[in-house]
N, C-alpha and C positions, 0 to 999 in steps of 0.2 A: 413341342411341334416342330416341324421342319421349317425352313427358311420361308418358303412361299405358301405356308399353311393357310387356309381360308380363315378369314377374320371375323370374330364376333365382337361387336361393341355392346357392352353390357351397361345398362343403366339402373341405378339403385331405386329402392322404394323410399317412402317418406321420411325414414330415420337416416338417411344418408348412407354412405359406402360402408357397409359392416361386415362382420364375419360371415354373414349369410350370403352376400354376394361373393365373397372371397371363395367360399365353398363352391358355389355354383360355378365360378370361373374355373376352379380346380377340376370339377367334374367334366367341364367342356375341354379343358386342356388334355385330360386323360383320353378324351375321344380323339384327340389330334388337331384340335383347333387352337389357333392363336387368340387370345382374349384381351381386349382392352376394357378394364372396368372404369368407366368415367365416373368423376365426382362433380355433380352439378352444384353441389352447395359450397364447395371450397374446402381447403385443408383444415381439418380438425373440427369441422362442423358436424356433430353428430346429436342432433336433437333427441332428447329422450321424452320430454313432456309434450303431451297432444297439442297444447297451444303453441310450442315452438315448432313442432313438425308442421302445423297448419301455416304458420308464419313463413317458413322457408319455402314451401311448396306454393303458397299463396303468391308471393313475390314473383315467382317464375310463371304461374298461371296467369297473373296479370300482365307481365312483360313478356310476350311471346317472342319478341325480337331478341330479347336477352337469352331466353332458352335456346333460340336456334343458333345464336353466336356460340354459346357454350357447347352445343352439340356439334357444330362445325369445327370448333376447336378441339374437341375430343378426337374427331376423325382426323384432324390435321396432326395431332400429336401421335396418334396410332401409326400414321403414315411415316412421321419422322422417325419413329422407333423401328421402322422396317416392316410394319404391318401391311398385308396385301389388301389394300383398301379397294382394289378393283375387283375382289371376290369376297364380299363381306355382307353380313347380316347384323341388323341392329336388334337387340332384344331388351325388354324391360319389365319390371315388376311394379304393379300398383302405379304410384306416381311416375315411375320409370317407364311404365307401358303408355301412359299418356304423352311423355316426352318422345317415346319412338314414333307415336302417330304424328306428333308435331313434325318430327324429322321427315317422315313419310310425305306429309303435306307440302314440306318446303322443297320437295323435288330433289332430296339428297340421292346421290347416284350409288344406291346400294341395291343389292339383289333381293333383299327381303326385310320385312319389319315384322317382329313377333312380340306379343304382349301376353303376360300371365296376371290375370286379375287386374287388368290395367284400366285406367280412365278411358272412357270411349267417346265422350262428347266432343263435338267439333265446335271451336269457337266461332261466334258470329262473323260472317264474311269470309270465312275459310272453306276450302273444299279439297277434294283429291285429284283434281285435274293434272297436276304436275307430278304425281306419284309414279315412280320408275319401277319399283320392285312389287313383289307380291306381298300380301299381308296375311299374317296367321293371328287369329285371336282365340285365346284359351281362357275360358270364363266359367266361374261357378254359378249355377242357376239359383243358388241361395244367397247370392251376394246382395246385401241390402244397401251398400254403398253405390254400386253401379248397376242400375236397374236393367231388366230385360227389354224395356222400351228403348233405352240408349242402345243396347246391343242391336235391336231390330232397326233402329235409325241409321246406325253405322253400316249395317249390311246393305240398306237402300242406297246410302251415299257411295258406297264403294261399287256397287253394281252400276249405278248411274254414271260413275266416272269411268268405268271400264277397267277397274283395278282387279287384277286376279286376287282372290281372297278365299280363306277358308276360315270359318268360325264355329268353334266348337263349345259346347256347355257340358258341365259335369253335374249331375244331380247331387243334391245335398251338400255341395261345396260353398262354403262362404267366402267372403272377401279374405284375401291372403291365405288361401287354402294350400300354398306350397311351402309356407315357412315352417321348417322343422322346429319341433319342440314347442310350438305355440298351440293354444287351445283351438285355434281355427284350422290346424293342420288336418288334412284328409288324405291318408296314404294312398287310397285308390285314385283319387283325382289328381294327385301329385305325380304318381307313377305313370298313370295314362297320359297325362299332359306332357310329361317329359319325354315319354316314348314318341308321342306325335311330333314334338319339337325335333327330336333327334332325327327322325325320318325327314322331316322338313329341310333340316340342314343338309342332309345327304342329297335330297332331290334339288336343292337351290343352289348349292355351292360346289 
């Protein structure tokens, strides 16, 4: 990507920054975007057991201030490396989607916040009053981890706060429907959601 290319801050899912996120970053780079793939767990932390994944995400879910510090640190590091933080979108998968919405609620000065099968619940005492950019939610209707009740609650919260948003569901798509090679992968939902995200980037950046 060129020197002033629009910037994407990419946040990983609950197994840390792995080949999956690298592949998505490469896809975005091929489209002409600069990508900073943040690592909220720390160098070398790549949990493989469910209990370890729960532990690492749980620590950040419990300590939202730490989560925000890490997100702001990622943005600062992207800027230090020459990233165009004045023309940027944050995107995330699963846990990373929840982190992206935390970033949005914190008032981060980004143009947009996009989540793929991300956590949607708002912690008690938080809201979207400070959100500056638009929000795009891409969600599987068959997701049993993140319910349609949570989806509806978020829509109401965003509307109430006056946040520009678009929320799309994909039939038959379970949690993690974009993860290549997994038994949850759904090609149709993955391709449609990626197309919508690609268009969103063009509209937003």
